[in-house]
C-alpha positions in Angstrom: 86.2 160.7 68.5 85.7 163.1 70.6 88.5 165.6 72.1 88.1 167.7 75.2 90.5 169.4 77.3 92.6 171.2 74.4 91.1 174.8 75.7 94.2 176.7 76.0 96.6 173.8 74.4 99.0 174.8 71.6 98.6 174.3 67.9 101.6 174.2 65.9 100.5 175.6 62.0 103.5 175.3 58.7 101.7 177.2 55.2 103.8 174.9 53.2 102.9 176.2 50.1 100.3 176.8 46.7 99.0 175.0 44.0 97.2 175.2 41.1 96.2 178.9 42.4 93.9 181.1 40.1 95.9 183.8 38.2 94.6 187.2 38.9 97.7 189.4 36.9 97.1 189.1 33.3 100.7 190.6 31.9 103.6 190.3 35.2 103.5 186.9 37.6 100.8 187.5 40.0 102.4 187.7 44.1 100.5 185.7 46.6 100.6 185.7 50.5 98.3 183.4 53.2 96.3 184.7 55.6 95.3 182.6 58.7 92.4 182.9 61.2 91.3 180.9 64.0 88.5 183.4 66.2 90.4 186.4 67.2 94.0 185.0 66.0 95.2 186.3 62.3 98.7 185.6 60.9 99.6 186.7 58.2 102.4 184.5 55.6 105.4 187.2 53.7 104.0 188.0 50.2 106.1 184.9 47.5 106.8 187.7 45.0 106.7 186.6 41.2 105.0 183.1 43.1 102.7 182.8 40.3 100.5 180.3 40.8 102.5 177.6 43.0 104.4 180.3 45.8 105.9 179.0 48.6 106.3 179.8 51.9 107.7 177.3 54.7 106.4 179.6 57.2 105.3 177.9 61.3 102.3 179.5 63.4 101.4 178.8 67.0 97.5 179.3 67.8 95.9 178.6 71.6 93.5 176.1 70.5 89.3 177.0 72.4 87.3 174.3 73.6 84.3 173.4 70.4 86.4 175.6 67.9 87.6 172.9 65.3 88.7 175.0 61.9 90.9 177.6 60.5 89.7 179.8 58.1 92.4 180.5 55.2 92.3 183.1 53.0 94.9 184.0 49.5 96.1 187.3 47.9 96.9 189.1 45.2 99.8 191.6 46.4 99.4 194.7 44.8 101.6 198.1 45.1 98.8 200.1 43.2 95.9 198.9 44.0 93.7 197.0 46.4 95.2 193.3 46.6 93.5 190.7 45.0 91.0 187.6 46.1 92.2 184.2 45.0 90.6 182.1 47.3 89.5 181.0 50.9 88.9 177.7 52.8 88.7 176.1 55.8 90.9 173.8 57.2 89.4 171.3 59.8 91.5 170.1 62.9 89.4 167.0 63.9 92.5 164.5 62.4 95.4 166.7 64.2 93.2 167.2 67.4 92.8 163.5 67.5 96.3 161.8 66.3 98.5 164.7 66.9 99.6 165.5 63.0 98.0 166.0 60.0 99.8 167.4 56.3 96.6 167.5 54.5 95.9 169.5 51.1 92.9 171.8 51.5 91.4 172.7 48.1 90.5 176.8 47.6 87.2 178.4 46.1 86.6 181.8 44.8 83.9 183.7 46.3 80.9 182.1 43.5 82.3 178.7 44.2 84.5 177.7 41.5 87.6 176.0 42.2 90.8 178.0 43.1 93.8 175.8 43.3 94.8 174.9 47.1 97.1 175.2 50.2 99.1 172.5 51.6 99.7 173.2 55.2 101.1 171.0 58.1 99.4 171.0 61.7 100.9 169.0 64.5 99.3 168.8 68.2 102.1 167.4 70.7 98.3 166.8 73.7 96.7 164.7 71.6 95.8 161.4 72.9 96.0 158.2 70.9 94.1 155.6 71.6 96.2 151.9 72.0 97.7 150.3 69.1 95.6 147.2 68.6 96.9 143.9 67.7 94.2 141.5 66.3 95.5 137.9 67.9 97.9 135.8 64.9 95.4 132.2 66.6 92.4 131.7 68.6 92.5 131.6 72.1 92.9 128.1 73.3 89.9 126.5 75.7 91.6 123.9 77.6 88.7 121.0 77.6 87.0 119.8 80.2 88.5 116.0 80.5 91.2 115.8 82.4 93.6 112.8 81.6 96.6 111.6 83.6 99.7 112.8 81.7 100.8 109.5 81.5 98.6 107.0 79.9 99.1 102.9 80.5 100.2 100.9 77.1 96.7 99.6 77.2 94.4 102.3 78.7 90.9 101.3 78.4 87.9 104.2 76.8 85.7 104.8 79.1 82.2 104.3 77.8 81.0 108.5 78.4 84.1 109.8 76.1 83.3 112.6 74.7 86.0 111.4 71.6 85.1 109.0 69.8 88.2 106.6 67.4 88.3 107.7 63.7 86.4 105.9 61.1 88.3 103.4 59.6 89.8 104.8 56.1 87.6 104.0 53.0 87.9 104.9 50.0 84.0 105.4 48.2 83.4 104.0 46.2 85.6 101.1 46.4 87.9 100.4 43.1 86.2 97.6 41.7 87.6 93.8 41.4 88.5 92.3 38.1 90.5 89.2 37.2 91.4 90.5 33.9 95.4 91.2 34.3 96.6 95.2 34.0 97.0 96.1 30.5 100.7 95.9 29.4 102.1 99.4 28.4 103.6 97.4 25.5 101.5 96.7 22.2 99.7 93.0 22.3 98.2 91.1 18.6 95.2 89.6 19.5 95.3 85.8 19.0 94.1 84.1 16.1 96.3 86.4 14.0 99.4 85.7 12.3 103.1 87.5 13.5 103.7 90.2 11.4 106.5 90.2 9.2 109.7 91.0 10.1 110.9 94.4 8.7 112.4 94.7 5.0 115.3 94.8 4.5 116.8 93.0 7.2 119.3 95.2 9.6 122.8 94.7 9.5 123.7 92.5 12.6 127.5 94.8 12.6 128.4 98.1 11.3 130.1 98.9 9.2 130.0 95.2 6.9 133.2 92.9 7.1 135.3 93.2 3.8 134.9 90.7 0.7 137.5 88.8 -0.3 137.8 88.6 4.0 141.4 89.1 5.0 144.4 86.6 5.8 145.3 85.2 9.0 148.3 86.7 9.4 151.1 88.2 6.9 152.8 86.7 5.1 151.4 83.7 4.0 152.0 80.6 4.8 154.3 78.4 2.0 153.4 75.7 0.6 153.9 72.9 1.2 153.5 73.4 4.8 156.7 72.5 6.6 157.2 69.2 8.6 156.1 69.1 11.8 158.2 66.6 14.5 155.9 63.9 15.5 155.4 62.4 19.0 155.5 59.1 17.7 158.8 59.7 15.6 161.4 61.6 17.0 164.1 63.0 14.8 167.2 61.5 13.5 170.5 63.1 15.2 172.0 62.2 11.7 173.7 65.0 9.8 172.3 65.2 6.7 169.2 65.0 4.7 166.6 62.8 5.2 166.0 61.3 3.2 169.5 59.8 2.0 170.7 60.9 -0.5 170.8 58.4 -3.3 174.6 57.1 -4.7 
């Protein structure tokens, strides 16, 4: 998206740090620092002493934007106390995303003078006057289009169908193909033997009727057993006498 009207607006650039830098020291650890250049505006971070290949800076700078200029040059150096500083790598920070969205925290690659990979630099860009497009949401359902045919709100119970009605009644539900009609009875889930064959014999040995089996000989009906012969019972036709003694009477 083309962004215009940025001339004189402010852009905040925070240099977070570098990763996987090319090592320019043979014995000791290198001391990197970062330089930013936008048109005639230049900034330099502090030197990260013994930062090595992964220095950390966390420094923020403010640039005044220029219409038509959409990139910032970045250069990383190794600080030396005796000789000249060693060049580590350079790159370009593009501003299209931050100017359109207002924020960008990308990591940008660095290259040596011969075009070889020299590491990466991470910066955070913030532009407060970005014109963000309004968020658009897809409709959850297609829009409703009313039909041209108007119907009354309350229809009678028997409403005659108009001949020119665009709606047709649904066809009767017919399964295709229809199930074949057969005169045979439905098959039983239990196996059956065809007619004309003898009935299969019962299983052998036959299963016992009860378990456990009854003991042999059978137990007596009551205990102790009845005396033999059984005592006389009173007869309904011959009432017992009320005379004392035994019957029959003892002979004289």
